[in-house]
N, C-alpha and C positions, 0 to 999 in steps of 0.2 A: 283795589279791584274796581273795574269800570262799573259805573252805574247803568244798569240795563234800561232804566227809564229815560235815559238821555235820547234826544231826537237825533236822527241821522241826517247827514247833509248829502244832497244829490251831487255826486262827483262830476256830473256833466255840467253843472251850473258853475261857470268860471268865477263869478263874483263871490258866491258863498264858499266855494272851495278855497279860493285865495285867502279869504278871511279866516277860514278854519286852519289853513297851513301856517299862517302867521302866529297862531296860538300854540303850535307844537314847540315843546321846550328843547333847548340845546344846552350843552355843558359850556362852562367858561372856555373861551378861546375858539369855539366853533361858530361857523357862519350860520345864520338862520336857514331854516328849511326853505326851499323854493318849491313852487307849484310843480315844476318839471321833475324835481327829485322825488316828491311824494307820488306823482303820477307814475314814475318809473317803478317805484316800490309797489304801488297799487297794481300796476300791470303785471309785475312779476308774481305777486300773490294770486292774482286772478288766473294766470297761466298755470301756476302750481295747483290751484284748486281743480282746474280742468284735468290736468295730468293725474293728480292723486285720485280724483273721482274715477277716472278710467282704470287706473291701476287697482283701485279697490274693487271695482266690478270684476276685473279679471281674477284677482286673488280670491274673491268670494266664490266665484265659479269654480276655480281650481280646488278650493277647500271643500265645496259641496261635492265635487266629484270624488275627492279622496274619502270623504265621510260615507258617501253612498257605496263606494267600493270596498269599504273597510271590512265588511262581513264576507266578502267573496273568497277569502283565503282559507277555505276549509282544509286544503291540502298543503298549505304553506308550512314550512318549518319555523322554528322559533326565530331564526335570524331574519327570515322574510317578514314575519309579524312585527318584530322589533324595528326593522327598517321602515315598514309602513307606518308604524306609530310615530317614529321620529319624523318622517316626512309630513305627517298630519300636524304634529306639534310645531314644526318649522313654518308651515303654511299658516297656521293659526297665529303664530307670533308675527308673521309678516302682515297679515290682515289687521291685527290689533295695532301694530306700529303705523301702518298706513292710515288707519282710522284716526289715531291720535294726531298724526301730522296734519291730516285734513282738518281736524278740529282746531288745531293751533293756527293753521293758515286762515281759516274762516274768521277766527277770533281777531287775528292781526288786521285783516281787512275791515272788520267791524270797528276796531279801535281807530282806524283812519276816519271812518265815516262819522263817529261820535266825537272825535276830537281828542281822544286820550292817547293817541299813537305817540310813542317816544317817551311816555311818562312811566316811571317805575311804579308798579302796582304795590310795592311794599313801602317805600319811603316817599313817593310822590315827586321825586326829583327827576331830572332828565336822565334817560338811559344812556344817552350818548349817540350822536348822529352816526358816527362811524360804525358803532356796534349794531345799530338798527339797520343800517344799509347793508352790512355784512350778513346779519341774521334778523330779517324783518319780523320774525315770530317772537323776538325777545320781549319779555314783559317785566324783566328786572334789570336794574343797573348792575354793573360788575360787582360792586361792594355787596349788594343784597344777594346776588347770585352766589357769591363766595360764601356768605354767611349761611345760606340755605344748604349748600353742599357740605358744609362742615357738620351739620346736624345729623 
C-alpha cells in the first residue's frame, strides 16, 4: 500500500515530473513509461473525476428525492410500494458504486503524484504497463489480482 506520508510532485513541473515518470516500473519486455503516456493517463483520470463528481451529485439528488417521496404513498398498493423500494435500492447502489469509482480514480491520480503508479500494492512488482493503460485504477498485478479473487 502507498505510504501516505510521501510528498507529491507538481505535475506541471516538467523536470520533476519526468524524473518521477522514469521511476515507474514496467514488466520485462515493456518499454519504459514516457511523460506523454503518463500525462495521458493523468488527463483521463482527471476527466473521470470531473465526470464522476457530476454523476455523483445527480445521483445523490435523485436518491434524496426518492427518499423524500418515500412516505407519500399512503394510497399505494403493495406493488407500488415494492417498486418504489426497489427503485430506491437501485439508486443507492448506483450512488455507492459511483462513490467507490470516484475514490479509486482519485487514488490512482494520487499514485501518479507520489510515484507509486504502476506498482502492485501486494507484491511491489510492476503491474504491467498495458494493464495500467487499459485500467488506470489497477492497484494489483494480474497474479496478485487472481490470488485475491480466489479467496
